[in-house]
ROLUMSE-139625 format. One record per residue: residue in one letter; y, x, z of N, C-alpha, C in turn; residue number from 1. Coordinates in steps of 0.1 Angstrom, whole numbers. Layout:
# residues N
R res   n.Y   n.X   n.Z  ca.Y  ca.X  ca.Z   c.Y   c.X   c.Z   n
R   A     Y     X     Z     Y     X     Z     Y     X     Z NUM
...
END
This chain:
# residues 259
R res   n.Y   n.X   n.Z  ca.Y  ca.X  ca.Z   c.Y   c.X   c.Z   n
R   M    88   -33  -101    94   -46   -98   101   -45   -84   1
R   S   112   -52   -83   119   -51   -70   115   -63   -61   2
R   A   117   -61   -48   113   -71   -38   119   -84   -41   3
R   G   131   -84   -47   138   -97   -49   135  -103   -62   4
R   A   128   -96   -71   126  -101   -85   114  -111   -86   5
R   A   105  -110   -77    93  -118   -77    91  -125   -64   6
R   E    83  -136   -64    80  -143   -52    67  -137   -46   7
R   N    68  -133   -33    57  -127   -26    55  -135   -13   8
R   W    42  -136   -10    38  -143     3    32  -133    12   9
R   L    34  -134    25    29  -125    35    20  -133    45  10
R   F     8  -127    48    -2  -134    56    -6  -125    68  11
R   D    -5  -130    80    -9  -123    92   -20  -131    98  12
R   L   -33  -126    96   -45  -133   101   -49  -128   114  13
R   G   -45  -135   125   -48  -130   138   -60  -136   144  14
R   N   -63  -133   157   -75  -138   163   -74  -153   167  15
R   S   -62  -158   169   -60  -172   173   -54  -181   162  16
R   R   -46  -175   154   -39  -183   143   -35  -174   132  17
R   V   -31  -181   121   -26  -175   109   -11  -177   108  18
R   K    -3  -166   105    11  -167   103    14  -164    88  19
R   V    22  -172    82    26  -170    68    41  -170    66  20
R   A    45  -162    57    60  -162    54    62  -158    39  21
R   R    74  -161    35    78  -156    21    86  -143    23  22
R   L    84  -134    14    91  -121    14   104  -123     6  23
R   V   115  -122    12   128  -123     5   137  -112     9  24
R   Y   141  -104    -1   149   -92     1   144   -83    13  25
R   G   131   -81    13   126   -72    23   123   -78    37  26
R   A   125   -91    38   124   -97    52   115  -110    51  27
R   P   108  -113    61   100  -126    61   109  -137    64  28
R   V   108  -148    56   115  -160    58   106  -172    57  29
R   D   110  -184    62   102  -196    61    89  -194    68  30
R   M    89  -188    80    76  -185    87    70  -198    92  31
R   L    57  -198    91    49  -209    97    36  -204   103  32
R   A    31  -211   113    19  -207   120     9  -218   121  33
R   L    -4  -215   118   -15  -225   119   -26  -220   128  34
R   D   -30  -228   137   -42  -225   146   -55  -225   137  35
R   W   -64  -216   140   -76  -216   133   -84  -229   135  36
R   D   -83  -234   148   -92  -246   151   -85  -259   147  37
R   R   -74  -258   140   -68  -271   135   -78  -278   125  38
R   P   -81  -291   128   -91  -298   119   -87  -298   104  39
R   D   -75  -299   101   -71  -299    87   -65  -286    82  40
R   F   -70  -275    88   -65  -261    85   -63  -259    70  41
R   A   -73  -260    62   -72  -257    48   -62  -265    41  42
R   A   -62  -278    44   -53  -287    37   -38  -284    41  43
R   A   -36  -281    54   -23  -278    59   -18  -265    53  44
R   L   -26  -255    52   -22  -242    45   -19  -244    31  45
R   H   -28  -252    24   -26  -254     9   -12  -261     7  46
R   D   -10  -272    15     2  -280    13    15  -272    16  47
R   S    14  -264    26    26  -255    29    29  -246    18  48
R   L    19  -239    13    21  -229     2    25  -236   -11  49
R   H    20  -248   -13    23  -256   -25    38  -260   -26  50
R   A    44  -261   -14    58  -265   -13    67  -253   -16  51
R   W    62  -241   -15    70  -229   -18    70  -226   -33  52
R   P    80  -218   -37    80  -213   -51    67  -206   -54  53
R   R    61  -208   -66    49  -201   -69    50  -186   -68  54
R   A    40  -180   -62    41  -165   -59    34  -157   -69  55
R   D    38  -145   -71    31  -135   -79    21  -127   -71  56
R   W    24  -124   -59    16  -116   -50    15  -122   -36  57
R   A     3  -121   -30     1  -124   -16    -4  -111    -9  58
R   W     3  -107     1    -1   -95     9    -7  -100    22  59
R   V   -19   -95    24   -27  -101    36   -30   -89    45  60
R   A   -27   -91    58   -32   -82    69   -40   -91    78  61
R   S   -53   -86    80   -62   -95    88   -69   -87    99  62
R   V   -70   -92   111   -79   -88   121   -88   -99   125  63
R   A   -88  -110   117   -97  -121   119  -111  -118   115  64
R   S  -120  -127   119  -134  -125   115  -136  -128   100  65
R   A  -147  -123    94  -149  -125    80  -150  -140    76  66
R   A  -156  -148    85  -157  -162    83  -143  -169    82  67
R   R  -134  -165    91  -121  -171    91  -113  -166    79  68
R   A  -114  -153    76  -107  -147    64  -112  -155    51  69
R   A  -124  -158    51  -130  -165    39  -123  -179    37  70
R   R  -119  -185    48  -112  -198    47   -99  -196    40  71
R   V   -92  -185    43   -79  -182    36   -81  -179    22  72
R   R   -92  -171    19   -95  -167     5   -97  -179    -4  73
R   E  -104  -189     2  -106  -201    -6   -94  -209    -9  74
R   V   -84  -209     0   -71  -216    -3   -64  -208   -13  75
R   L   -63  -195   -12   -55  -187   -21   -61  -187   -35  76
R   A   -74  -189   -36   -80  -190   -49   -75  -202   -57  77
R   M   -70  -212   -50   -64  -224   -57   -51  -221   -64  78
R   F   -45  -209   -61   -32  -206   -66   -33  -195   -77  79
R   A   -44  -194   -83   -46  -184   -94   -36  -187  -105  80
R   P   -30  -177  -112   -34  -163  -112   -27  -154  -101  81
R   L   -24  -160   -89   -19  -152   -78   -27  -140   -76  82
R   R   -20  -128   -74   -27  -116   -71   -27  -114   -56  83
R   V   -38  -112   -50   -40  -111   -36   -44   -97   -32  84
R   E   -37   -91   -23   -40   -77   -18   -43   -78    -3  85
R   W   -56   -75     0   -60   -74    14   -58   -60    18  86
R   L   -48   -58    26   -44   -44    30   -53   -38    41  87
R   R   -55   -25    40   -61   -17    50   -51    -8    56  88
R   T   -53    -4    68   -44     5    74   -44    19    67  89
R   P   -32    23    63   -31    35    55   -29    48    64  90
R   R   -29    59    57   -25    72    64   -10    72    67  91
R   E    -2    67    58    12    67    60    18    56    52  92
R   A    29    50    57    36    39    50    50    37    57  93
R   A    60    36    49    73    33    54    78    41    66  94
R   G    74    54    66    79    63    76    70    64    89  95
R   V    59    57    89    50    58   100    37    65    96  96
R   T    33    75   104    21    83   100    10    80   110  97
R   N    -2    77   105   -14    73   112   -22    86   114  98
R   R   -25    90   127   -32   102   129   -47   100   132  99
R   Y   -52    88   130   -66    85   132   -74    93   122 100
R   A   -86    99   126   -94   106   116   -98    97   104 101
R   R  -101    85   107  -103    75    97   -92    64    98 102
R   P   -82    65    90   -70    57    91   -73    42    93 103
R   E   -83    37    85   -86    23    85   -91    18    99 104
R   R   -95    27   108   -99    23   121   -88    19   130 105
R   L   -76    22   127   -64    18   135   -62     3   131 106
R   G   -61    -6   141   -59   -20   137   -46   -22   129 107
R   I   -48   -29   118   -36   -31   110   -25   -38   117 108
R   D   -28   -47   126   -18   -54   134    -9   -44   142 109
R   R   -16   -34   148    -9   -24   155     0   -15   146 110
R   F    -6   -11   135     2    -3   125    14   -11   120 111
R   L    13   -23   117    24   -31   112    35   -33   123 112
R   A    30   -35   135    40   -37   146    48   -24   148 113
R   M    42   -12   146    49     0   146    59     2   135 114
R   L    55    -3   123    65    -3   112    77   -12   115 115
R   A    75   -23   122    86   -32   125    95   -25   136 116
R   A    88   -19   146    96   -12   156   104    -1   150 117
R   R    98     7   141   106    18   135   118    13   127 118
R   A   116     2   120   127    -4   113   138    -8   121 119
R   R   135   -12   134   146   -16   143   152    -4   150 120
R   T   145     7   152   150    19   159   146    31   150 121
R   P   152    33   138   148    44   130   152    58   136 122
R   G   143    67   135   145    81   140   145    82   155 123
R   A   140    72   162   139    73   177   124    70   181 124
R   A   120    77   191   107    75   197   107    61   204 125
R   C    96    55   204    95    42   211    81    39   215 126
R   V    79    28   223    66    23   227    65     9   222 127
R   V    54     6   216    51    -8   211    39   -14   218 128
R   V    42   -25   224    32   -32   232    28   -46   226 129
R   G    16   -47   222    11   -60   217     5   -69   228 130
R   C    10   -81   229     6   -90   240    -2  -102   233 131
R   G   -14   -99   229   -22  -109   223   -35  -111   230 132
R   T   -46  -113   222   -59  -114   228   -62  -102   236 133
R   A   -58   -91   231   -59   -78   239   -45   -73   242 134
R   L   -44   -64   251   -31   -57   254   -32   -43   247 135
R   T   -23   -41   237   -23   -28   230   -10   -21   233 136
R   L   -12    -8   234     0     1   237     0    13   227 137
R   D    11    15   220    12    26   211    25    33   212 138
R   A    24    46   212    36    55   213    39    60   200 139
R   L    51    59   195    56    63   182    66    74   184 140
R   A    64    86   179    73    97   180    85    95   171 141
R   A    95   103   174   108   102   166   106   104   151 142
R   D    96   112   147    94   115   133    85   104   127 143
R   G    81    94   134    73    83   129    58    86   131 144
R   T    54    96   138    40    99   140    34    90   151 145
R   H    23    84   149    16    77   160    10    87   169 146
R   A    16    88   181    13    98   191     1    95   200 147
R   E     0    82   203   -11    78   213   -12    63   213 148
R   G   -24    59   216   -26    44   217   -37    41   227 149
R   L   -35    29   233   -45    24   243   -47     9   240 150
R   I   -59     5   244   -62   -10   243   -69   -14   256 151
R   A   -64   -25   261   -69   -30   274   -70   -45   273 152
R   L   -76   -51   283   -77   -66   284   -63   -72   287 153
R   S   -60   -83   282   -49   -91   285   -51   -97   299 154
R   P   -40  -101   306   -42  -108   319   -52  -119   318 155
R   T   -52  -127   308   -61  -138   306   -75  -133   305 156
R   G   -77  -122   297   -90  -116   295   -95  -110   308 157
R   M   -86  -105   316   -91  -100   330   -96  -111   338 158
R   L   -89  -122   338   -93  -134   346  -107  -139   341 159
R   Q  -108  -140   328  -121  -144   323  -132  -135   327 160
R   A  -129  -122   326  -140  -112   330  -143  -113   345 161
R   L  -133  -115   353  -136  -117   368  -144  -130   370 162
R   D  -141  -140   363  -148  -153   364  -163  -151   361 163
R   G  -165  -143   350  -179  -142   345  -187  -131   353 164
R   A  -180  -122   359  -187  -110   365  -188  -111   381 165
R   T  -181  -121   387  -181  -122   401  -186  -136   406 166
R   A  -187  -138   419  -191  -151   424  -179  -157   431 167
R   I  -167  -153   427  -155  -159   433  -155  -174   432 168
R   A  -159  -179   421  -158  -194   418  -168  -201   427 169
R   D  -178  -195   432  -188  -202   440  -182  -207   453 170
R   T  -173  -199   459  -167  -203   472  -152  -208   469 171
R   N  -147  -205   458  -133  -209   454  -134  -216   440 172
R   P  -140  -228   440  -142  -235   427  -130  -237   418 173
R   D  -118  -237   424  -106  -240   416   -98  -227   413 174
R   A  -104  -216   417   -96  -203   416   -92  -200   402 175
R   F  -100  -203   392   -97  -199   378   -91  -211   370 176
R   K   -88  -222   376   -82  -233   369   -67  -230   367 177
R   A   -62  -234   356   -48  -230   352   -37  -234   362 178
R   Q   -38  -246   367   -28  -252   375   -30  -249   390 179
R   T   -40  -242   394   -43  -240   408   -33  -230   414 180
R   V   -29  -234   426   -19  -225   433   -24  -220   447 181
R   D   -37  -221   450   -42  -217   463   -41  -202   464 182
R   D   -44  -196   475   -42  -182   478   -51  -173   469 183
R   T   -64  -177   467   -72  -169   458   -68  -169   444 184
R   A   -64  -181   439   -59  -182   425   -46  -173   423 185
R   A   -37  -174   433   -25  -166   432   -28  -151   432 186
R   A   -38  -147   441   -41  -133   441   -47  -128   428 187
R   L   -56  -136   422   -62  -133   410   -51  -131   399 188
R   K   -42  -141   398   -32  -140   387   -23  -129   390 189
R   A   -18  -127   402    -9  -116   405   -15  -103   402 190
R   G   -28  -101   406   -35   -88   403   -36   -85   388 191
R   C   -40   -95   381   -41   -93   366   -28   -90   359 192
R   W   -18   -97   363    -5   -94   357     1   -81   362 193
R   A    -2   -77   374     3   -64   379    -5   -53   372 194
R   S   -17   -55   369   -25   -45   362   -19   -43   348 195
R   A   -16   -53   341   -11   -52   328     3   -46   329 196
R   G    12   -51   338    25   -45   339    25   -31   343 197
R   A    17   -27   352    17   -13   357    12    -4   346 198
R   L     2    -8   338    -2     0   327     9     2   317 199
R   V    17    -8   314    28    -6   305    38     3   311 200
R   E    41     2   324    51    11   330    46    25   330 201
R   W    33    28   333    28    41   333    28    47   319 202
R   F    24    39   309    23    44   295    37    47   290 203
R   A    47    39   293    61    41   289    67    53   295 204
R   A    64    55   308    69    67   315    63    80   309 205
R   R    50    79   306    44    91   299    50    94   286 206
R   A    53    83   278    59    85   265    73    90   266 207
R   Q    80    86   276    94    91   278    94   105   281 208
R   T    84   110   290    83   124   293    79   132   281 209
R   R    69   128   274    64   135   263    72   134   250 210
R   L    77   123   247    84   120   234    98   117   235 211
R   D   104   115   247   117   110   250   118    96   244 212
R   A   108    88   246   108    74   241   116    66   251 213
R   Q   127    61   247   137    53   255   135    38   254 214
R   R   128    34   243   128    19   241   113    14   241 215
R   I   112     2   247    99    -4   248   100   -17   240 216
R   W    92   -19   230    91   -32   223    79   -40   226 217
R   L    81   -52   229    69   -61   232    69   -72   220 218
R   H    56   -75   217    54   -86   207    42   -94   211 219
R   G    41  -106   206    29  -114   209    31  -126   218 220
R   G    21  -134   219    22  -147   226    27  -146   240 221
R   W    24  -136   248    28  -136   262    38  -125   264 222
R   A    45  -120   254    55  -110   255    66  -114   264 223
R   G    71  -126   263    82  -131   272    79  -130   286 224
R   R    66  -135   290    62  -135   304    61  -120   309 225
R   L    55  -111   301    54   -97   305    68   -91   307 226
R   A    77   -95   298    91   -89   299    97   -93   312 227
R   E    95  -106   316   100  -111   329    94  -103   341 228
R   W    81  -100   340    74   -93   351    80   -79   351 229
R   L    82   -72   340    87   -58   340   101   -58   345 230
R   A   109   -68   342   123   -68   346   124   -68   361 231
R   H   115   -74   368   115   -74   383   115   -60   389 232
R   D   109   -51   381   108   -37   386   119   -28   379 233
R   G   128   -35   372   139   -27   365   136   -21   352 234
R   T   124   -25   346   121   -20   333   126   -29   322 235
R   H   135   -23   314   141   -31   303   134   -30   290 236
R   V   131   -41   284   124   -41   271   130   -50   261 237
R   G   126   -48   248   131   -56   237   119   -64   232 238
R   I   121   -76   227   110   -84   221   111   -84   206 239
R   L   101   -80   199   100   -81   185    93   -94   181 240
R   E   101  -104   177    95  -116   172    88  -114   159 241
R   H    76  -120   158    68  -119   145    67  -104   141 242
R   A    63   -96   150    63   -81   146    54   -78   135 243
R   V    42   -84   135    32   -80   124    38   -85   110 244
R   L    43   -97   110    49  -101    97    61   -93    93 245
R   R    69   -89   103    81   -81    99    76   -67    94 246
R   G    66   -61   101    61   -48    96    55   -50    82 247
R   L    48   -61    80    42   -64    67    52   -65    56 248
R   A    63   -71    60    75   -72    50    80   -59    46 249
R   V    81   -50    56    86   -36    53    77   -29    44 250
R   W    64   -30    46    54   -23    38    53   -30    24 251
R   A    52   -43    24    51   -50    11    63   -48     2 252
R   A    75   -47     8    87   -44     0    86   -30    -6 253
R   Q    80   -21     1    78    -7    -4    68    -8   -15 254
R   L    57   -15   -13    47   -16   -24    52   -23   -36 255
R   C    61   -33   -35    67   -39   -46    76   -30   -54 256
R   E    82   -21   -47    91   -11   -54    83     0   -61 257
R   H    71     3   -55    63    14   -60    48     9   -61 258
R   P    45     0   -71    32    -6   -72    21     4   -76 259
END
């Protein structure tokens, strides 16, 4: 079956929200996002899907907890005989090769973001940076091989770790409040953002030396802010909007062609 012959739905189940899209001619369209903590989550998801053409397949990529994934399963069950495929990270797909000893141990969100990046820069090495609950960095060689990966705390995660592991708040009670602009708060935020930015710069420089990676792709909720920070030091990046859904579209289109 061809990607355009049947209706397909794409699901990106993240840590903070669910993103959904229709697969049309190999690309995600009509994208929507729902927060997990939305009181009417199930009803909102059902109503949104009900408004779309009835699908034959739903392709799901999830890094969410089992309990949250179950909420989506319950909604999808209302659309039987919809066929639902919960995807696991493969050894290879759409030109990207996973070198993990156990392929499924590589986060599927990271793998799909690499698919999206390769689709944008085919045949070229690049760095893919995920700016979500965690900071993820992956180097992709020109032949599509996943060459190296790192996972670190996001700037927000660093602030939370400092708040929980130090007594800073005892003497600076407002230091960790979002709108605070005093010296300690400024130092904390500057240090955490500099840590994230410096790690990206170091990782990208290493990938350039080892792989001739000339392009850095950022994706995720704080990608824009990180791009601004990097630009101050002359590091130019591209932003991949909805990278996981776009990578999922690439893979799902391939699966539709070769079921």
